[in-house]
Rosetta silent file (secondary structure, phi, psi, omega in degrees, C-alpha in Angstrom):
SEQUENCE: VQLQASGGGLVQAGGSLRLSCAASGRTFSNYNMGWFRQAPGKEREFVAGITRSGGSTYYIDSVKGRFTISRDNTENTVYLQMNSLKPEDTAVYYCGATRSYYYTSKGNYDYWGQGTKFTVSS
SCORE:     score description
SCORE:     0.000 S_00000001
   1 L     0.000  129.770  172.400 -140.610 -122.681  158.304 S_00000001
   2 E  -101.328  132.843 -176.881 -137.884 -123.598  155.853 S_00000001
   3 E  -119.792  134.034 -179.488 -134.567 -124.380  157.489 S_00000001
   4 E  -127.164  109.213 -179.980 -131.203 -124.396  155.761 S_00000001
   5 E   -92.106  148.225  178.494 -128.267 -125.773  157.712 S_00000001
   6 E  -153.163  166.737  174.543 -124.664 -125.129  156.788 S_00000001
   7 L   114.552    0.149 -179.317 -121.158 -125.284  158.173 S_00000001
   8 L   -72.209  174.858  179.400 -120.193 -128.921  157.923 S_00000001
   9 E   157.854 -151.126 -179.761 -116.871 -130.273  156.763 S_00000001
  10 E  -120.076  131.418 -179.427 -113.765 -131.972  158.062 S_00000001
  11 E  -140.863  149.609  178.023 -112.028 -130.901  161.247 S_00000001
  12 E   -81.009  153.115  176.034 -109.295 -132.369  163.391 S_00000001
  13 L   -55.119  137.089 -177.114 -109.925 -133.524  166.918 S_00000001
  14 L    91.667  -11.126 -177.960 -109.651 -130.630  169.298 S_00000001
  15 L   -83.421 -174.579 -177.261 -110.724 -128.185  166.648 S_00000001
  16 L  -129.301  156.944  178.721 -113.749 -125.946  166.372 S_00000001
  17 E  -156.599  148.130  174.406 -116.606 -125.504  163.975 S_00000001
  18 E  -122.705  126.049  174.442 -119.729 -123.408  163.841 S_00000001
  19 E   -96.483  146.870  176.573 -122.951 -124.619  162.295 S_00000001
  20 E  -125.545  150.437  175.936 -125.623 -122.228  161.126 S_00000001
  21 E  -138.821  110.474 -178.538 -129.284 -122.770  160.418 S_00000001
  22 E   -95.132  133.612 -177.654 -131.132 -120.060  158.552 S_00000001
  23 E  -111.381  149.083  175.716 -134.911 -119.960  158.771 S_00000001
  24 E  -150.449  160.586  170.999 -137.462 -118.459  156.448 S_00000001
  25 L   106.008  -37.392  178.594 -141.153 -118.545  155.834 S_00000001
  26 L  -139.282  177.027 -176.851 -142.676 -117.992  159.257 S_00000001
  27 L   -72.042  107.564 -175.833 -141.952 -116.013  162.358 S_00000001
  28 H   -57.570  -39.415 -174.420 -138.707 -117.481  163.566 S_00000001
  29 H   -72.282   -2.941  174.971 -139.087 -116.113  167.080 S_00000001
  30 H   -83.675   -6.734 -171.407 -142.243 -118.184  167.587 S_00000001
  31 L  -117.819  136.839  162.144 -140.206 -121.375  167.654 S_00000001
  32 E   -73.092  148.208 -176.125 -137.914 -123.097  170.048 S_00000001
  33 E  -123.946  147.666  179.301 -134.942 -124.402  168.108 S_00000001
  34 E  -140.372  155.119  169.927 -132.844 -127.505  168.448 S_00000001
  35 E  -113.108  132.227  176.497 -129.815 -129.200  167.015 S_00000001
  36 E  -123.689  164.645  175.080 -129.846 -132.948  166.644 S_00000001
  37 E  -141.978  153.544  178.815 -127.294 -135.335  165.228 S_00000001
  38 E  -137.464  113.828  176.462 -127.346 -138.739  163.650 S_00000001
  39 L   -88.194  158.611 -179.810 -124.272 -140.884  163.421 S_00000001
  40 L   -54.931  128.980  177.814 -124.151 -143.857  161.020 S_00000001
  41 L    77.802    6.100 -177.702 -126.276 -146.697  162.297 S_00000001
  42 L  -121.092  163.727  175.991 -127.658 -144.687  165.178 S_00000001
  43 L   -73.823  155.377  172.948 -130.848 -142.886  166.018 S_00000001
  44 L   -68.589  130.135 -177.159 -131.114 -139.146  165.661 S_00000001
  45 E  -123.413  148.945  175.976 -130.351 -137.659  169.062 S_00000001
  46 E   -68.810  139.715  177.812 -130.911 -134.308  170.652 S_00000001
  47 E  -115.947  -51.113 -175.979 -127.752 -132.239  171.126 S_00000001
  48 E  -157.055  150.044  178.531 -128.788 -128.732  172.148 S_00000001
  49 E  -142.610  158.985 -178.639 -131.858 -126.563  172.268 S_00000001
  50 E  -144.463  140.224 -178.179 -132.746 -122.935  172.792 S_00000001
  51 L   -76.991  171.460 -172.817 -135.985 -121.226  173.658 S_00000001
  52 L   -52.591  -44.608 -176.901 -137.776 -118.663  171.530 S_00000001
  53 L   -84.814  -12.468 -174.388 -136.167 -115.655  173.117 S_00000001
  54 L    86.816    4.754 -175.176 -132.794 -117.311  173.542 S_00000001
  55 L   -77.690  -15.221 -178.876 -133.087 -116.965  177.284 S_00000001
  56 L  -139.073  139.563  178.873 -132.760 -120.647  178.052 S_00000001
  57 E  -132.858  162.166  179.391 -130.619 -123.398  176.603 S_00000001
  58 E  -150.102  141.940 -176.570 -130.163 -127.082  177.237 S_00000001
  59 E  -134.164  152.182  168.263 -127.458 -129.556  176.253 S_00000001
  60 L   -73.748  155.913 -172.867 -126.827 -133.240  176.470 S_00000001
  61 H   -58.841  -36.188 -173.373 -124.115 -134.113  178.935 S_00000001
  62 H   -69.028  -13.587 -179.405 -121.585 -135.178  176.325 S_00000001
  63 H  -116.372   -4.968 -179.598 -121.399 -131.695  174.789 S_00000001
  64 L   -58.640  135.252 -179.074 -121.779 -129.506  177.855 S_00000001
  65 L    83.564  -11.248  179.098 -118.914 -127.087  178.134 S_00000001
  66 L  -114.420  -36.086 -177.696 -117.898 -127.705  174.517 S_00000001
  67 E  -108.311  147.400  175.507 -120.927 -126.688  172.461 S_00000001
  68 E  -135.327  123.503  175.100 -122.889 -123.454  172.605 S_00000001
  69 E   -97.838  140.546  178.103 -126.239 -122.885  170.954 S_00000001
  70 E  -149.074  167.907  178.628 -127.340 -119.345  170.232 S_00000001
  71 E  -146.310  153.989  175.561 -129.801 -117.560  168.026 S_00000001
  72 E  -126.159  102.453 -176.180 -130.242 -114.216  166.365 S_00000001
  73 L   -72.547  -15.200  175.305 -133.922 -113.478  165.914 S_00000001
  74 L   -80.799  -24.747  178.497 -133.147 -110.441  163.786 S_00000001
  75 L  -104.203   -0.845 -179.976 -131.249 -112.653  161.351 S_00000001
  76 L    54.864   44.540 -175.492 -133.586 -115.670  161.706 S_00000001
  77 E  -136.739  141.435  172.432 -130.618 -117.894  162.380 S_00000001
  78 E  -116.564  144.304 -175.267 -129.620 -120.387  165.026 S_00000001
  79 E  -122.589  155.592  170.197 -125.996 -121.351  165.583 S_00000001
  80 E  -133.715  104.319  176.415 -124.119 -124.195  167.148 S_00000001
  81 E   -87.266  124.046 -175.446 -120.570 -123.330  168.138 S_00000001
  82 E  -120.998  121.119  179.343 -118.603 -126.516  168.710 S_00000001
  83 L  -119.294  165.448  178.673 -115.210 -126.530  170.404 S_00000001
  84 L    48.797   49.030 -174.647 -112.865 -129.279  171.543 S_00000001
  85 L   -65.560  146.536 -179.119 -114.343 -131.584  168.969 S_00000001
  86 L  -122.219  155.408  178.090 -113.993 -135.329  169.346 S_00000001
  87 H   -55.342  -32.332 -179.868 -114.256 -138.106  166.772 S_00000001
  88 H   -71.560   -6.762  173.562 -117.470 -139.229  168.428 S_00000001
  89 H   -81.786   -9.230  179.558 -119.048 -135.901  167.442 S_00000001
  90 L   -59.546  125.864 -177.573 -118.918 -137.035  163.822 S_00000001
  91 E  -177.913  174.376  164.644 -122.469 -137.119  162.455 S_00000001
  92 E   -91.322  127.483 -177.599 -124.994 -135.424  160.269 S_00000001
  93 E  -104.139  134.019 -178.596 -126.339 -132.481  162.225 S_00000001
  94 E  -120.835  139.317  169.605 -129.911 -131.318  161.813 S_00000001
  95 E  -101.611  151.428 -179.182 -131.606 -128.186  163.001 S_00000001
  96 E  -143.368  159.372  179.652 -135.258 -128.219  163.871 S_00000001
  97 E  -126.351  135.723 -178.961 -138.019 -125.854  164.881 S_00000001
  98 E  -143.160  146.546  171.075 -140.789 -126.602  167.340 S_00000001
  99 L   -87.311  -11.220 -174.267 -143.599 -124.813  169.074 S_00000001
 100 L   -74.305  146.190  173.719 -143.455 -127.381  171.835 S_00000001
 101 L   -66.845  -29.558 -176.163 -142.062 -126.645  175.258 S_00000001
 102 L   -90.850   73.381 -170.698 -140.468 -130.101  175.177 S_00000001
 103 L   -84.151    2.609  175.563 -137.836 -129.304  172.618 S_00000001
 104 L   -84.738  -10.785 -176.779 -135.507 -132.138  173.569 S_00000001
 105 L  -101.340  123.006 -176.313 -137.763 -134.686  171.892 S_00000001
 106 H   -64.419  -24.297  179.265 -137.439 -135.075  168.135 S_00000001
 107 H   -68.482  -14.538 -178.180 -141.060 -136.178  167.890 S_00000001
 108 H   -93.342    2.364 -174.732 -142.173 -132.702  168.903 S_00000001
 109 L   -87.432  139.284 -178.526 -140.508 -130.932  166.004 S_00000001
 110 L   -91.309  -32.898 -175.217 -142.551 -129.279  163.286 S_00000001
 111 E  -139.674  147.615  178.465 -139.806 -128.525  160.804 S_00000001
 112 E  -131.026  147.130  168.475 -136.374 -129.883  159.983 S_00000001
 113 L   -82.392  177.600 -172.790 -133.446 -128.672  157.971 S_00000001
 114 L   -82.771  -11.135  179.962 -131.744 -130.909  155.460 S_00000001
 115 L    93.944  143.388  174.287 -128.756 -131.771  157.652 S_00000001
 116 E  -134.229  135.036 -172.087 -125.123 -130.872  157.415 S_00000001
 117 E  -103.434  138.288  165.932 -122.383 -133.412  157.853 S_00000001
 118 E  -140.581  154.680 -176.697 -119.043 -133.048  159.466 S_00000001
 119 E  -122.483  132.940  175.676 -116.301 -135.437  160.341 S_00000001
 120 E  -104.841  116.809 -179.184 -113.842 -135.127  163.187 S_00000001
 121 E   -91.316  143.926 -177.880 -110.574 -136.869  162.413 S_00000001
 122 L   -88.627    0.000    0.000 -108.410 -138.244  165.186 S_00000001
């Protein structure tokens, strides 16, 4: 699977942004999908994940109620809608694809996108 993330940029605190990750090459609906982020000097961390069918999602506590992950298996794309953004959300965001049930762990991912960066200004 080739993954192409997009949607980064600069946004003010409290604003919204939507990231997209377009997949190609293999059957997109065979993979659970996740969004991770990596801030400067920090480890890459799981942010949100969604199962193959889109029927189940999971978020880290710090983004619950603000971020929404979704997918369109007809368009081979996964999205991350981010609202009420905070400066601490600033990072490079990566999408990933995994066959594993344990999609919160970055070690279980088979494919990664190139990352898209955005900055939240205070």
